[in-house]
C-alpha positions in Angstrom: -18.5 -9.0 -3.8 -18.1 -10.8 -0.5 -14.4 -10.7 -0.2 -12.6 -10.7 3.2 -9.6 -8.9 4.5 -6.5 -10.8 3.4 -8.2 -12.7 0.5 -6.2 -13.5 -2.6 -8.3 -12.3 -5.6 -7.9 -12.3 -9.3 -9.6 -10.7 -12.3 -9.5 -12.0 -15.9 -7.5 -9.8 -18.4 -7.8 -11.6 -21.7 -5.3 -14.4 -21.8 -4.2 -14.1 -18.2 -5.4 -13.2 -14.7 -4.3 -10.2 -12.6 -3.9 -11.0 -8.9 -4.2 -8.9 -5.7 -4.7 -9.0 -1.9 -7.8 -7.5 -0.3 -6.5 -4.9 2.2 -9.7 -3.2 3.2 -13.4 -2.5 2.4 -12.4 -0.9 -1.0 -8.7 -1.6 -1.1 -6.5 -4.1 -3.0 -2.7 -4.3 -3.0 -1.4 -5.6 -6.3 1.8 -5.7 -8.4 1.8 -3.8 -11.6 4.6 -2.8 -14.0 4.9 0.4 -12.0 5.3 -1.4 -8.7 3.3 -2.6 -5.8 0.2 -0.4 -5.3 -2.8 0.1 -3.1 -5.8 0.9 -5.2 -9.6 0.7 -5.1 -11.5 -2.4 -6.1 -12.7 -0.6 -9.3 -9.2 0.3 -10.3 -8.0 -3.3 -9.6 -11.0 -4.8 -11.5 -10.6 -2.5 -14.5 -14.1 -3.5 -15.7 -13.6 -7.2 -15.0 -15.3 -9.4 -12.4 -12.9 -10.3 -9.5 -13.0 -13.7 -8.0 -11.5 -15.2 -4.9 -8.5 -17.6 -5.4 -9.0 -20.6 -3.2 -6.0 -22.0 -1.3 -6.3 -25.3 0.6 -3.8 -24.1 3.1 -1.6 -21.0 3.5 1.1 -20.3 5.9 0.0 -16.9 7.2 -3.2 -15.5 8.7 -5.2 -12.7 7.2 -3.5 -9.9 9.1 0.0 -11.2 8.4 -0.9 -11.6 4.7 -2.0 -7.9 4.5 1.1 -6.8 6.6 3.3 -8.7 4.2 1.6 -7.1 1.2 1.9 -3.6 2.7 5.6 -4.2 3.5 6.2 -4.3 -0.3 4.2 -1.1 -1.2 6.2 1.0 -3.7 8.5 -1.8 -4.5 9.4 -1.6 -8.2 11.1 -4.8 -9.1 8.3 -6.2 -11.3 9.3 -9.0 -13.6 6.7 -10.9 -15.7 8.5 -14.2 -15.4 10.1 -14.1 -11.9 8.2 -11.5 -9.8 4.7 -10.7 -11.1 1.3 -10.1 -9.4 0.7 -13.8 -8.9 4.2 -14.4 -7.5 3.5 -11.5 -5.1 0.2 -12.9 -3.8 1.6 -16.3 -3.2 4.5 -14.8 -1.4 2.1 -12.8 0.8 0.2 -16.0 1.7 2.9 -18.6 1.8 6.3 -17.0 2.0 7.4 -18.2 -1.5 6.9 -16.8 -4.9 5.1 -18.9 -7.5 3.0 -18.3 -10.6 1.0 -21.1 -12.1 0.4 -18.9 -15.1 4.1 -18.6 -15.8 4.7 -22.3 -15.1 1.9 -23.4 -17.5 3.1 -21.0 -20.2 6.5 -22.6 -20.9 5.1 -26.0 -22.1 3.0 -24.0 -24.6 6.2 -22.4 -26.0 7.7 -25.8 -26.4 4.6 -27.0 -28.2 4.8 -24.0 -30.6 8.3 -25.0 -31.5 7.3 -28.6 -31.9 4.4 -27.7 -34.2 6.9 -25.8 -36.4 9.3 -28.7 -36.5 6.6 -31.3 -37.1 3.8 -29.7 -39.2 1.2 -32.5 -38.7 1.5 -31.8 -35.0 0.2 -28.2 -35.2 -3.6 -28.9 -34.5 -2.9 -31.1 -31.5 -0.2 -28.7 -30.2 -2.6 -25.8 -30.5 -5.3 -27.6 -28.4 -2.8 -28.8 -25.8 -1.1 -25.4 -25.7 -4.4 -23.6 -25.0 -5.2 -26.1 -22.3 -1.8 -25.7 -20.8 -2.0 -21.9 -20.7 -5.4 -22.3 -19.1 -3.7 -24.2 -16.3 -5.5 -27.5 -16.6 -3.6 -30.6 -15.4 -4.6 -32.5 -18.5 -3.3 -29.7 -20.8 0.0 -29.5 -19.0 0.4 -33.3 -19.1 -0.4 -33.3 -22.9 2.1 -30.5 -23.4 4.8 -32.4 -21.4 4.2 -35.6 -23.4 4.3 -34.0 -26.8 7.5 -32.1 -25.9 9.0 -35.4 -24.7 8.1 -37.4 -27.8 8.7 -34.7 -30.4 11.7 -32.9 -29.0 13.4 -34.7 -26.2 13.4 -38.3 -27.4 14.8 -37.4 -30.9 17.6 -35.4 -29.3 18.4 -38.3 -27.1 18.6 -40.6 -30.1 20.9 -38.2 -32.0 23.1 -38.0 -28.9 23.2 -41.8 -28.6 24.0 -42.1 -32.3 26.9 -39.6 -32.0 28.2 -41.5 -29.0 28.3 -44.7 -31.2 30.1 -43.1 -34.1 32.5 -40.8 -32.3 
């Protein structure tokens, strides 16, 4: 596997990735619905192929990353949107919680709504939404543009019209 102590790793689980911190030769600390746990690589991988998550820079060194991860063992405040496994790993490395998967998911929800309101938009919305969920910059840009043109601009026009007549 070639992972090092303190590495941020992830494993694909269908439409999302599960994240963890390498804490030893066969140990990973990760956040599950049941809380922050220390498990084996095999339990973490659950049949998938883990990969290292590359960070250009991170605030803490390897020992501190693992110390921070261990400090939250048995914590049970999991929240898919605000405190998931990716939030946990980014907090361990950088001191702040962030999840690109969650951030990239919301534009896709907007596209789903847009495709219902404007039926001809459905094929483009589906492609852009999949790209947005995958976390590509182009997909997120497309999602943002479609939401702006289909949802935001029309609402602004209605608001402007109401200001004129009221």
